[in-house]
C-alpha positions, 0 to 999 in steps of 0.5 A: 695184713700189710700192703706195700707198693714198689718194685721187686728188685731181685737179688737181696729183695728177700734174704734168708735173714729176712725169712728167719725174722718172719718177713713172709711176703707174696708178690701180687703184680706191683703189690707186696702183701705181708702175711701173718703180721702178728709174727712181725717185728714192726721195726724189722718190717719198717727197715725192710720196707725202707731197704727195698724202697717200698711204701706201705699203703691201705688195702683199698689202695693196694687193690685199686693199684693191683686191678689197674696192673691186671687190667693192663696185663689182661688187655695185653694178653694175646691167646694166639701168641706164644704163651706156652705154660702161661694162663690168661691173666685174671683179676683176683681179690687181695688177701 
Protein backbone atom coordinates (compact mmCIF):
# COMPACT_ATOMS: atom_id res chain seq x y z
CA UNK A 1 0.00 0.00 0.00
CA UNK A 2 1.01 3.58 -0.56
CA UNK A 3 -0.49 6.41 1.45
CA UNK A 4 -0.68 10.04 0.39
CA UNK A 5 -1.89 13.26 1.94
CA UNK A 6 -3.67 15.95 -0.01
CA UNK A 7 -6.95 17.23 -1.28
CA UNK A 8 -9.24 15.45 -3.71
CA UNK A 9 -9.77 18.14 -6.29
CA UNK A 10 -12.70 16.66 -8.17
CA UNK A 11 -12.69 16.69 -11.98
CA UNK A 12 -9.49 15.21 -13.39
CA UNK A 13 -8.31 13.87 -10.04
CA UNK A 14 -8.62 10.29 -11.26
CA UNK A 15 -9.12 9.85 -15.00
CA UNK A 16 -10.04 6.90 -17.18
CA UNK A 17 -6.41 6.86 -18.34
CA UNK A 18 -5.28 6.63 -14.71
CA UNK A 19 -7.59 3.65 -14.17
CA UNK A 20 -6.29 2.06 -17.38
CA UNK A 21 -2.77 2.48 -15.94
CA UNK A 22 -3.82 0.61 -12.75
CA UNK A 23 -4.02 3.69 -10.53
CA UNK A 24 -6.64 2.44 -8.08
CA UNK A 25 -7.22 4.51 -4.96
CA UNK A 26 -9.58 4.87 -2.03
CA UNK A 27 -10.16 8.18 -0.28
CA UNK A 28 -10.28 8.04 3.51
CA UNK A 29 -11.09 11.57 4.61
CA UNK A 30 -7.90 13.50 3.88
CA UNK A 31 -5.83 10.38 3.08
CA UNK A 32 -5.54 8.70 -0.31
CA UNK A 33 -4.72 4.98 -0.21
CA UNK A 34 -3.23 3.33 -3.28
CA UNK A 35 -4.47 -0.23 -3.58
CA UNK A 36 -2.59 -3.13 -5.17
CA UNK A 37 0.80 -1.44 -5.44
CA UNK A 38 2.21 -4.52 -7.17
CA UNK A 39 0.27 -3.54 -10.29
CA UNK A 40 1.54 0.04 -10.27
CA UNK A 41 4.17 1.54 -12.47
CA UNK A 42 6.23 3.64 -10.03
CA UNK A 43 6.85 6.39 -12.60
CA UNK A 44 3.13 6.73 -13.38
CA UNK A 45 2.28 6.74 -9.69
CA UNK A 46 4.82 9.50 -8.98
CA UNK A 47 3.52 11.52 -11.93
CA UNK A 48 -0.04 11.12 -10.61
CA UNK A 49 1.03 12.25 -7.13
CA UNK A 50 2.76 15.31 -8.58
CA UNK A 51 -0.16 16.18 -10.90
CA UNK A 52 -2.53 16.13 -7.94
CA UNK A 53 -0.18 17.90 -5.48
CA UNK A 54 -0.16 14.90 -3.14
CA UNK A 55 2.60 13.88 -0.74
CA UNK A 56 3.47 10.24 -0.06
CA UNK A 57 3.55 9.50 3.69
CA UNK A 58 4.06 6.49 5.94
CA UNK A 59 1.16 4.35 7.11
CA UNK A 60 1.68 5.55 10.71
CA UNK A 61 1.52 9.20 9.63
CA UNK A 62 -1.52 8.47 7.45
CA UNK A 63 -3.33 6.78 10.33
CA UNK A 64 -2.57 9.66 12.70
CA UNK A 65 -3.84 12.25 10.20
CA UNK A 66 -6.93 10.18 9.47
CA UNK A 67 -7.66 9.77 13.19
CA UNK A 68 -7.43 13.54 13.70
CA UNK A 69 -9.72 14.11 10.72
CA UNK A 70 -12.25 11.62 12.07
CA UNK A 71 -12.09 13.02 15.61
CA UNK A 72 -13.14 16.38 14.17
CA UNK A 73 -15.95 14.77 12.16
CA UNK A 74 -17.16 12.81 15.21
CA UNK A 75 -17.10 15.90 17.44
CA UNK A 76 -19.08 17.87 14.85
CA UNK A 77 -21.74 15.23 14.28
CA UNK A 78 -25.10 16.15 15.77
CA UNK A 79 -27.52 13.21 15.75
CA UNK A 80 -30.40 15.63 16.20
CA UNK A 81 -29.41 17.58 13.09
CA UNK A 82 -30.84 16.78 9.67
CA UNK A 83 -28.57 13.80 8.88
CA UNK A 84 -30.83 11.88 6.54
CA UNK A 85 -28.90 9.01 5.03
CA UNK A 86 -25.73 9.79 6.99
CA UNK A 87 -24.25 7.40 9.48
CA UNK A 88 -22.50 8.66 12.56
CA UNK A 89 -18.78 8.84 11.71
CA UNK A 90 -16.46 6.34 13.40
CA UNK A 91 -12.75 5.74 13.42
CA UNK A 92 -11.39 2.84 11.39
CA UNK A 93 -7.96 1.40 10.72
CA UNK A 94 -6.47 2.14 7.32
CA UNK A 95 -5.82 -0.92 5.14
